C-alpha positions as CSV (number, residue, x, y, z in Angstrom):
1,M,-16.4,17.7,-36.4
2,S,-13.5,19.5,-34.7
3,A,-10.5,17.7,-33.1
4,V,-12.1,17.9,-29.6
5,E,-15.6,16.8,-30.6
6,Q,-16.4,13.1,-30.6
7,S,-19.4,10.9,-31.0
8,D,-20.8,8.5,-28.4
9,E,-22.2,5.0,-29.1
10,E,-25.6,6.5,-30.1
11,G,-24.0,8.9,-32.6
12,K,-24.6,12.0,-30.5
13,M,-21.9,14.6,-30.5
14,I,-19.9,14.9,-27.3
15,V,-18.7,18.5,-26.9
16,P,-16.4,19.3,-24.0
17,K,-17.1,22.6,-22.1
18,I,-15.4,24.4,-19.3
19,Q,-17.5,26.4,-16.8
20,L,-15.7,29.3,-15.1
21,V,-17.1,30.6,-11.8
22,F,-15.5,33.7,-10.3
23,S,-16.4,34.4,-6.7
24,N,-15.6,36.4,-3.6
25,P,-16.6,35.5,0.0
26,A,-18.8,37.7,2.0
27,P,-16.8,40.2,4.2
28,G,-15.6,38.5,7.3
29,R,-16.5,35.0,6.2
30,E,-13.6,34.0,4.0
31,D,-12.4,31.1,6.3
32,E,-16.0,29.7,6.3
33,F,-16.3,30.2,2.5
34,N,-13.0,28.4,1.8
35,E,-13.8,25.5,4.2
36,W,-17.2,24.9,2.5
37,Y,-15.9,25.4,-1.1
38,S,-12.7,23.4,-0.8
39,S,-13.9,20.5,1.5
40,R,-17.4,20.1,0.3
41,H,-18.7,22.0,-2.8
42,V,-15.8,21.3,-5.2
43,H,-16.4,17.5,-4.5
44,E,-20.1,17.8,-5.2
45,I,-19.7,19.3,-8.7
46,P,-18.6,16.1,-10.4
47,R,-21.7,14.4,-9.1
48,V,-23.9,16.7,-11.2
49,P,-24.9,15.0,-14.5
50,G,-22.6,16.2,-17.3
51,Y,-19.8,17.4,-15.1
52,E,-16.6,15.3,-14.9
53,S,-14.3,17.2,-12.6
54,A,-13.8,20.5,-10.8
55,Q,-10.8,22.5,-9.6
56,R,-10.5,25.7,-7.5
57,Y,-7.9,28.4,-7.6
58,R,-7.1,31.6,-5.8
59,V,-6.6,34.5,-8.2
60,T,-3.3,36.3,-7.6
61,R,-3.0,40.1,-7.6
62,H,0.0,40.1,-9.9
63,R,-0.1,40.3,-13.7
64,L,1.9,37.9,-15.7
65,G,5.2,39.4,-16.9
66,G,5.2,42.1,-14.3
67,S,4.4,43.0,-10.7
68,G,1.7,45.1,-9.2
69,G,-1.2,46.4,-11.3
70,T,-4.8,46.7,-10.5
71,P,-6.2,44.0,-8.2
72,E,-8.5,41.5,-9.8
73,P,-12.2,42.0,-9.1
74,F,-12.6,38.4,-8.0
75,R,-10.4,36.5,-5.6
76,Y,-11.4,32.9,-6.5
77,L,-11.9,30.9,-9.7
78,A,-13.5,27.4,-10.0
79,L,-13.4,25.4,-13.2
80,G,-15.9,22.7,-14.0
81,D,-15.2,20.3,-16.8
82,K,-18.5,19.5,-18.5
83,V,-19.6,17.2,-21.4
84,V,-22.6,18.2,-23.5
85,R,-24.2,15.6,-25.8
86,R,-26.1,16.8,-28.8
């Protein structure tokens, strides 16, 4: 068992996972997409069995340690913290 794995009261392994979701809004619908995602969807994710939390980020167009560079292919990233029991 690794340092992050634990067992529940039934002896099942509890394995933490992180789900990454990269996304872009449809052209011309960015405001609507952001309103739906930030005010509704990100709050629905923790209600799904196995998920504990969710956060949403806007991807910047700058590379760490420098400026400029090629724009990232996706503008948004959502992280879902999930627990899997085996």
